[in-house]
TORTI-768733 format. One record per residue (C-alpha): residue in one letter; x, y, z. Coordinates in pm, whole numbers. Example, Ala and Ser with C-alpha at 12.3 -4.5 7.8 and 13.67 -1.06 7.14 Angstrom:
BEGIN
+--------+--------+--------+--------+
! residu !      u !      v !      w !
+--------+--------+--------+--------+
!      a !   1230 !   -450 !    780 !
!      s !   1367 !   -106 !    714 !
+--------+--------+--------+--------+
END
This chain:
BEGIN
+--------+--------+--------+--------+
! residu !      u !      v !      w !
+--------+--------+--------+--------+
!      m !     -9 !      8 !      5 !
!      a !    179 !    375 !   -162 !
!      l !     58 !    639 !    111 !
!      s !     -5 !    983 !    -92 !
!      l !   -231 !   1254 !      0 !
!      q !   -368 !   1273 !   -302 !
!      r !   -601 !    988 !   -161 !
!      y !   -787 !   1205 !     60 !
!      t !  -1056 !   1290 !   -129 !
!      w !  -1345 !   1133 !     50 !
!      t !  -1726 !   1375 !     55 !
!      n !  -1700 !   1509 !    389 !
!      a !  -1404 !   1637 !    384 !
!      t !  -1383 !   2054 !    508 !
!      s !  -1400 !   2313 !    226 !
!      r !  -1069 !   2441 !    429 !
!      f !   -942 !   2097 !    359 !
!      t !  -1058 !   2073 !    -75 !
!      q !   -907 !   2433 !    -51 !
!      l !   -559 !   2295 !     75 !
!      l !   -607 !   2006 !   -171 !
!      k !   -702 !   2244 !   -441 !
!      e !   -389 !   2460 !   -392 !
!      r !   -133 !   2149 !   -377 !
!      s !   -253 !   2014 !   -652 !
!      r !   -202 !   2377 !   -787 !
!      k !    162 !   2367 !   -739 !
!      q !    237 !   2082 !   -834 !
!      r !     94 !   2108 !  -1152 !
!      e !    334 !   2408 !  -1136 !
!      k !    626 !   2253 !  -1100 !
!      s !    530 !   1972 !  -1346 !
!      m !    603 !   2027 !  -1672 !
!      l !    319 !   2045 !  -1960 !
!      i !    488 !   1977 !  -2229 !
!      p !    526 !   1682 !  -2502 !
!      i !    865 !   1455 !  -2488 !
!      k !    946 !   1599 !  -2781 !
!      n !    985 !   1936 !  -2670 !
!      v !   1256 !   1864 !  -2415 !
!      d !   1399 !   1565 !  -2551 !
!      h !   1665 !   1803 !  -2738 !
!      l !   1769 !   1958 !  -2420 !
!      p !   2099 !   1818 !  -2287 !
!      e !   2066 !   1500 !  -2020 !
!      n !   2269 !   1696 !  -1719 !
!      l !   1952 !   1975 !  -1767 !
!      i !   1716 !   1692 !  -1787 !
!      v !   1818 !   1566 !  -1476 !
!      e !   1855 !   1893 !  -1290 !
!      i !   1483 !   1994 !  -1418 !
!      l !   1342 !   1652 !  -1263 !
!      s !   1520 !   1664 !  -1005 !
!      w !   1259 !   1908 !   -861 !
!      l !    946 !   1741 !   -915 !
!      p !    726 !   1606 !   -665 !
!      m !    734 !   1162 !   -666 !
!      k !    428 !   1106 !   -834 !
!      d !    517 !   1294 !  -1152 !
!      l !    850 !   1115 !  -1132 !
!      m !    649 !    750 !  -1122 !
!      r !    496 !    847 !  -1470 !
!      y !    807 !    938 !  -1657 !
!      k !   1007 !    665 !  -1614 !
!      t !    773 !    426 !  -1817 !
!      i !    821 !    725 !  -2087 !
!      n !   1144 !    569 !  -2258 !
!      k !   1481 !    386 !  -2158 !
!      s !   1661 !    674 !  -2080 !
!      w !   1399 !    832 !  -1870 !
!      y !   1390 !    495 !  -1640 !
!      a !   1778 !    502 !  -1670 !
!      i !   1798 !    843 !  -1493 !
!      i !   1533 !    833 !  -1265 !
!      s !   1605 !    480 !  -1133 !
!      s !   1976 !    617 !  -1080 !
!      p !   2112 !    588 !   -699 !
!      d !   2313 !    924 !   -839 !
!      f !   1988 !   1097 !   -920 !
!      v !   1787 !    926 !   -575 !
!      s !   2051 !   1138 !   -381 !
!      k !   1981 !   1476 !   -633 !
!      h !   1592 !   1438 !   -583 !
!      l !   1632 !   1391 !   -243 !
!      k !   1862 !   1691 !   -159 !
!      n !   1708 !   1888 !   -455 !
!      y !   1343 !   1865 !   -362 !
!      y !   1303 !   1749 !    -26 !
!      k !   1501 !   2001 !    130 !
!      n !   1366 !   2268 !   -126 !
!      n !   1035 !   2217 !    -63 !
!      d !    721 !   2223 !    187 !
!      d !    482 !   1991 !     42 !
!      w !    550 !   1655 !    208 !
!      r !    620 !   1725 !    560 !
!      g !    233 !   1760 !    549 !
!      c !    137 !   1413 !    716 !
!      l !    159 !   1290 !   1059 !
!      l !    195 !    902 !   1158 !
!      v !     64 !    833 !   1528 !
!      q !     50 !    538 !   1667 !
!      h !   -164 !    435 !   1955 !
!      y !   -209 !     44 !   2146 !
!      v !   -569 !    -56 !   2109 !
!      t !   -505 !   -344 !   2363 !
!      h !   -213 !   -494 !   2470 !
!      a !   -184 !   -716 !   2171 !
!      e !   -294 !   -446 !   1929 !
!      l !    -95 !    -79 !   1846 !
!      q !   -256 !     86 !   1564 !
!      v !   -108 !    360 !   1335 !
!      f !   -343 !    658 !   1252 !
!      e !   -219 !    835 !    889 !
!      l !   -281 !   1294 !    975 !
!      f !   -302 !   1503 !    692 !
!      l !   -206 !   1843 !    874 !
!      d !   -258 !   2161 !    735 !
!      e !    126 !   2263 !    681 !
!      i !     54 !   2659 !    810 !
!      t !   -173 !   2581 !   1127 !
!      g !    -58 !   2242 !   1237 !
!      v !   -432 !   2091 !   1223 !
!      s !   -561 !   1751 !   1110 !
!      l !   -783 !   1849 !    841 !
!      a !   -815 !   1409 !    787 !
!      d !   -709 !   1093 !    942 !
!      e !   -680 !    767 !    842 !
!      v !   -627 !    427 !   1055 !
!      l !   -315 !    224 !    821 !
!      y !   -507 !   -143 !    827 !
!      s !   -345 !   -239 !    537 !
!      m !     43 !   -128 !    624 !
!      p !    212 !   -427 !    588 !
!      l !    295 !   -602 !    952 !
!      y !     -5 !   -489 !   1114 !
!      s !     41 !   -387 !   1441 !
!      s !    350 !   -243 !   1436 !
!      y !    671 !    -24 !   1585 !
!      i !    757 !    223 !   1344 !
!      s !   1105 !    446 !   1335 !
!      g !   1178 !    711 !   1087 !
!      p !   1147 !    865 !    787 !
!      c !   1524 !    850 !    704 !
!      d !   1509 !    898 !    303 !
!      g !   1138 !    820 !    336 !
!      l !   1207 !    422 !    464 !
!      y !   1142 !    352 !    780 !
!      y !   1173 !     90 !   1027 !
!      i !    900 !   -153 !   1107 !
!      y !    915 !   -420 !   1413 !
!      q !    591 !   -637 !   1490 !
!      y !    637 !   -666 !   1868 !
!      d !    458 !  -1006 !   1874 !
!      f !    613 !  -1228 !   1545 !
!      s !    936 !  -1034 !   1620 !
!      g !    866 !   -997 !   1213 !
!      r !   1127 !   -709 !   1075 !
!      a !   1105 !   -524 !    822 !
!      l !   1223 !   -207 !    591 !
!      w !    974 !     17 !    472 !
!      n !    913 !    249 !    192 !
!      p !    545 !    368 !    176 !
!      a !    554 !    546 !   -147 !
!      l !    750 !    306 !   -386 !
!      d !    450 !     49 !   -194 !
!      e !    865 !   -162 !   -125 !
!      i !    930 !   -406 !    163 !
!      r !   1246 !   -587 !    202 !
!      y !   1186 !   -817 !    513 !
!      l !   1503 !   -894 !    736 !
!      p !   1659 !  -1152 !    790 !
!      k !   1649 !  -1374 !   1155 !
!      l !   1837 !  -1190 !   1416 !
!      i !   2142 !  -1292 !   1518 !
!      c !   2262 !  -1380 !   1899 !
!      k !   2575 !  -1317 !   2094 !
!      p !   2827 !  -1561 !   1929 !
!      d !   2883 !  -1715 !   2285 !
!      l !   2596 !  -1717 !   2467 !
!      p !   2538 !  -1982 !   2684 !
!      p !   2250 !  -2243 !   2588 !
!      t !   2130 !  -2137 !   2921 !
!      f !   2071 !  -1783 !   2887 !
!      t !   1767 !  -1628 !   2698 !
!      y !   1685 !  -1276 !   2536 !
!      s !   1443 !  -1087 !   2704 !
!      n !   1156 !  -1018 !   2398 !
!      y !   1192 !   -657 !   2519 !
!      e !   1414 !   -434 !   2307 !
!      v !   1451 !    -57 !   2149 !
!      y !   1607 !    -21 !   1822 !
!      g !   1737 !    298 !   1640 !
!      f !   1691 !    357 !   1189 !
!      g !   1935 !    562 !   1042 !
!      s !   2202 !    596 !    744 !
!      d !   2616 !    558 !    764 !
!      p !   2691 !    942 !    677 !
!      v !   3029 !    795 !    538 !
!      t !   2887 !    480 !    255 !
!      g !   2542 !    578 !    270 !
!      d !   2422 !    266 !    404 !
!      y !   2111 !    185 !    590 !
!      k !   2124 !     34 !    920 !
!      v !   1901 !   -119 !   1182 !
!      v !   2030 !   -107 !   1566 !
!      v !   1874 !   -325 !   1789 !
!      i !   1942 !   -352 !   2205 !
!      k !   1812 !   -632 !   2353 !
!      g !   1900 !   -772 !   2701 !
!      y !   1975 !  -1193 !   2789 !
!      w !   2000 !  -1348 !   3156 !
!      p !   1954 !  -1727 !   3276 !
!      t !   1732 !  -1924 !   3217 !
!      d !   1706 !  -2086 !   3572 !
!      d !   1838 !  -1853 !   3763 !
!      d !   1541 !  -1590 !   3907 !
!      s !   1781 !  -1311 !   4126 !
!      d !   1759 !  -1015 !   3975 !
!      v !   2123 !   -998 !   3866 !
!      k !   2134 !   -783 !   3552 !
!      h !   2365 !   -885 !   3244 !
!      p !   2499 !   -642 !   2993 !
!      l !   2264 !   -543 !   2669 !
!      s !   2342 !   -706 !   2338 !
!      v !   2396 !   -498 !   2048 !
!      l !   2274 !   -634 !   1733 !
!      v !   2350 !   -424 !   1368 !
!      y !   2143 !   -528 !   1032 !
!      s !   2330 !   -347 !    667 !
!      l !   2083 !   -279 !    406 !
!      r !   2403 !   -357 !    201 !
!      t !   2478 !   -693 !    293 !
!      n !   2152 !   -743 !    404 !
!      l !   2294 !   -973 !    742 !
!      w !   2277 !   -915 !   1121 !
!      k !   2639 !   -889 !   1296 !
!      y !   2659 !   -853 !   1655 !
!      c !   2878 !   -564 !   1818 !
!      g !   2869 !   -654 !   2142 !
!      d !   2782 !   -591 !   2564 !
!      l !   2729 !   -235 !   2641 !
!      a !   2933 !   -177 !   2897 !
!      k !   2664 !   -122 !   3165 !
!      a !   2368 !   -293 !   3241 !
!      y !   2134 !    -38 !   3124 !
!      d !   1766 !     43 !   3149 !
!      l !   1665 !    207 !   2837 !
!      e !   1335 !    354 !   2690 !
!      s !   1195 !    320 !   2301 !
!      n !   1187 !    660 !   2150 !
!      k !    872 !    796 !   2088 !
!      c !    967 !    987 !   1732 !
!      y !   1282 !    925 !   1522 !
!      i !   1574 !   1017 !   1706 !
!      f !   1822 !   1028 !   1422 !
!      v !   2085 !   1343 !   1403 !
!      s !   2415 !   1360 !   1256 !
!      g !   2478 !   1034 !   1183 !
!      c !   2405 !    860 !   1554 !
!      c !   2029 !    720 !   1745 !
!      y !   1969 !    800 !   2084 !
!      w !   1780 !    647 !   2328 !
!      l !   1675 !    777 !   2688 !
!      g !   1800 !    563 !   2983 !
!      s !   1913 !    429 !   3347 !
!      y !   2119 !    269 !   3488 !
!      e !   2097 !     89 !   3850 !
!      n !   1713 !    307 !   3843 !
!      t !   1933 !    586 !   4025 !
!      s !   2126 !    798 !   3713 !
!      d !   1931 !    883 !   3420 !
!      v !   2160 !    814 !   3055 !
!      i !   2150 !    911 !   2733 !
!      v !   2384 !    621 !   2496 !
!      c !   2435 !    713 !   2170 !
!      f !   2510 !    489 !   1861 !
!      d !   2714 !    615 !   1565 !
!      m !   2612 !    451 !   1236 !
!      a !   2941 !    540 !   1083 !
!      t !   3165 !    328 !   1372 !
!      d !   2927 !     75 !   1511 !
!      a !   3003 !    281 !   1827 !
!      f !   2914 !    292 !   2163 !
!      k !   2887 !    677 !   2399 !
!      e !   2741 !    760 !   2710 !
!      i !   2634 !   1106 !   2727 !
!      h !   2505 !   1280 !   3051 !
!      v !   2173 !   1411 !   3073 !
!      p !   2132 !   1855 !   3160 !
!      d !   2068 !   1887 !   3510 !
!      y !   1721 !   1898 !   3495 !
!      a !   1428 !   1974 !   3743 !
!      q !   1317 !   1653 !   3895 !
!      p !   1082 !   1514 !   3960 !
!      c !    941 !   1556 !   3552 !
!      t !    792 !   1366 !   3239 !
!      k !   1139 !   1328 !   2931 !
!      c !   1173 !   1239 !   2614 !
!      l !   1432 !   1244 !   2322 !
!      a !   1377 !   1500 !   2069 !
!      v !   1504 !   1695 !   1786 !
!      y !   1513 !   2048 !   1801 !
!      d !   1741 !   2344 !   1628 !
!      d !   1895 !   2005 !   1439 !
!      s !   1993 !   1923 !   1723 !
!      l !   1937 !   1617 !   1975 !
!      a !   1720 !   1782 !   2247 !
!      f !   1633 !   1706 !   2601 !
!      l !   1230 !   1804 !   2700 !
!      s !   1128 !   1809 !   3028 !
!      l !    767 !   1852 !   3164 !
!      h !    817 !   1950 !   3550 !
!      d !    532 !   1953 !   3795 !
!      d !    463 !   2277 !   3815 !
!      k !    334 !   2221 !   3408 !
!      n !    620 !   2421 !   3270 !
!      l !    820 !   2283 !   2982 !
!      d !   1149 !   2316 !   2915 !
!      i !   1375 !   2194 !   2568 !
!      w !   1756 !   2137 !   2689 !
!      t !   1973 !   2152 !   2348 !
!      w !   2274 !   1934 !   2246 !
!      n !   2567 !   2106 !   2107 !
!      e !   2955 !   2056 !   2135 !
!      g !   2979 !   1852 !   2368 !
!      s !   2762 !   1999 !   2628 !
!      w !   2361 !   2128 !   2701 !
!      t !   2174 !   2460 !   2713 !
!      k !   1873 !   2538 !   2784 !
!      t !   1718 !   2673 !   2450 !
!      l !   1333 !   2747 !   2616 !
!      s !   1125 !   2701 !   2941 !
!      v !    767 !   2815 !   2853 !
!      g !    431 !   2746 !   3014 !
!      p !    269 !   2681 !   3254 !
!      f !     64 !   2402 !   3058 !
!      p !   -206 !   2288 !   3316 !
!      d !   -388 !   2036 !   3118 !
!      v !    -61 !   1841 !   2933 !
!      r !     24 !   1544 !   3008 !
!      g !    421 !   1538 !   2859 !
!      p !    594 !   1603 !   2601 !
!      i !    588 !   1284 !   2325 !
!      g !    819 !   1449 !   1989 !
!      h !    879 !   1679 !   1735 !
!      w !    715 !   1792 !   1389 !
!      k !    909 !   2031 !   1103 !
!      d !   1039 !   2368 !   1201 !
!      n !   1040 !   2309 !   1568 !
!      r !    697 !   2204 !   1660 !
!      l !    691 !   2034 !   1940 !
!      i !    363 !   1749 !   2010 !
!      l !    271 !   1755 !   2338 !
!      q !    -58 !   1500 !   2479 !
!      c !   -236 !   1605 !   2760 !
!      e !   -447 !   1409 !   3006 !
!      d !   -787 !   1363 !   2765 !
!      g !   -526 !   1255 !   2516 !
!      k !   -548 !   1528 !   2277 !
!      l !   -250 !   1619 !   2118 !
!      v !   -176 !   1980 !   2083 !
!      m !    131 !   2163 !   1929 !
!      l !    353 !   2396 !   2020 !
!      d !    553 !   2647 !   1803 !
!      q !    739 !   2906 !   1982 !
!      d !    690 !   3195 !   1664 !
!      d !    330 !   3123 !   1743 !
!      n !    243 !   3367 !   2056 !
!      q !   -117 !   3202 !   2143 !
!      g !     46 !   2910 !   2320 !
!      l !    -38 !   2529 !   2222 !
!      k !   -255 !   2461 !   1927 !
!      d !   -507 !   2167 !   1935 !
!      i !   -434 !   1954 !   1610 !
!      g !   -770 !   1836 !   1628 !
!      f !   -713 !   1488 !   1712 !
!      q !   -756 !   1261 !   2044 !
!      n !   -758 !    897 !   2142 !
!      n !   -776 !    827 !   2505 !
!      r !   -475 !    608 !   2523 !
!      w !   -137 !    742 !   2536 !
!      c !     16 !    794 !   2196 !
!      e !    333 !    548 !   2177 !
!      g !    499 !    721 !   1905 !
!      v !    447 !   1069 !   1608 !
!      y !    627 !   1028 !   1315 !
!      a !    668 !   1224 !    934 !
!      y !    566 !   1045 !    670 !
!      m !    832 !   1098 !    326 !
!      e !    810 !   1007 !      7 !
!      s !   1115 !    916 !   -160 !
!      l !   1290 !    653 !   -503 !
!      v !   1515 !    518 !   -233 !
!      s !   1470 !    142 !   -371 !
!      i !   1472 !   -146 !    -69 !
!      k !   1457 !   -415 !   -352 !
!      d !   1708 !   -707 !   -376 !
!      k !   1920 !   -596 !   -603 !
!      n !   1854 !   -985 !   -717 !
!      e !   1546 !   -873 !   -879 !
!      s !   1447 !   -850 !  -1215 !
!      a !   1353 !   -488 !  -1332 !
!      q !   1232 !   -570 !  -1659 !
!      p !    879 !   -565 !  -1695 !
!      e !    942 !   -231 !  -1611 !
!      e !   1172 !   -129 !  -1867 !
!      e !    944 !   -358 !  -2153 !
!      d !    678 !    -79 !  -1989 !
!      a !    926 !    224 !  -2118 !
!      e !   1024 !     83 !  -2447 !
!      d !    647 !     42 !  -2487 !
!      n !    582 !    404 !  -2369 !
!      q !    836 !    571 !  -2578 !
!      t !    693 !    781 !  -2814 !
!      e !    430 !    893 !  -2577 !
!      e !    375 !   1290 !  -2514 !
!      v !    466 !   1353 !  -2086 !
!      k !     52 !   1483 !  -1982 !
!      v !     75 !   1643 !  -1582 !
!      e !   -271 !   1596 !  -1578 !
!      d !   -329 !   1259 !  -1446 !
!      k !   -677 !   1105 !  -1320 !
!      q !   -572 !   1239 !   -959 !
!      t !   -523 !   1552 !  -1044 !
!      k !   -863 !   1567 !  -1216 !
!      e !   -996 !   1467 !   -864 !
!      v !   -928 !   1744 !   -667 !
!      e !   -850 !   2008 !   -939 !
!      a !  -1095 !   2116 !  -1279 !
!      d !   -859 !   2410 !  -1328 !
!      d !   -775 !   2564 !  -1632 !
!      e !   -385 !   2360 !  -1786 !
!      v !   -145 !   2655 !  -1687 !
!      d !    131 !   2624 !  -1960 !
!      v !    467 !   2507 !  -1825 !
!      n !    816 !   2775 !  -1847 !
!      v !   1058 !   2541 !  -1721 !
!      s !   1278 !   2831 !  -1555 !
!      a !    985 !   2853 !  -1299 !
!      l !   1083 !   2519 !  -1153 !
!      f !   1370 !   2680 !  -1060 !
!      d !   1197 !   3042 !   -921 !
+--------+--------+--------+--------+
END
């Protein structure tokens, strides 16, 4: 199932929702190439590549079927990287969606897709992703449009690109090589997902505890570190952590500057943050800021840095950021009497918190109105919030044949490019817009 913001077309949509879809469609049409292929084929390839790299996913997936040349361009790793740089780092259209996960029962976890107004942050529509692969799964991401999904009850693990409708199931998790047969791993685990900034490889890190099956004592053993590489499609054991930490699962995506982070404690006394470097497969321990206790706390990303969020008994929220080896209190706001605790972040330093009644609210320091109701409520505690992102990054097994798609491209070699597709017609029937290629770079 490929997610698509354009699929929200049900009849009870609000007028604001309908207008937002029309505006988004108009912008995408203006950025698209409403010209026959014969009018651009004479352009230098480097210019064609540059133009394509600024276009949205839905256009590129259609252009792949024009001919073998365009198929090769759009499928190449260099173009995929260029598209991530040009389109996603200079375009806000993709960031209008949020994935929110809640427990229904102890055995069922639901993921909701929220369509948000990019300006106000208010939810205009929501839907449960019943048909997502590995339903009732935890999520981590997005990293370049990819997600790691983990199904707790069945230990199912996979990488997922919802935009390409691709899923890659991970091989069975390995065990510590010298683990005695009398020891067993815990079912509980914490995990992280990100990319190696040196090699570009995508990695999943899983941290699990173990203990002897015939020992009823409370003696804790260090946690095992197991790392999966997409490039090799293999797990490897990377040793045990130095201490028997109690680590918490992240409620939002914490991957900053090539590292994943988890909040935890040691011997139930001292708080600590554990950091995993994707490039070196090495761990280090980071001290937490000198915050006031007791409080409800979590990690997030703020100003493109690791952030520590703490909501205290007086209902004031403190935001600390980690830079150059030290913590700085960036913001202190409140009180927020109805807030139960912070959950994570959205775009542009907007933080998401949950109220006592289960309602989600957003804090935008650039908005003097204080907390803003997102317009989504669930009576249970939110287990995570994650941005939605589309990308061309493929996770298919390289041994899989691409012949069917290439044949489609050959069959359509003489077709002209027409950006007016069925999805656009469903949400907007305005007059056609003539294209100006230079407008893509305005």
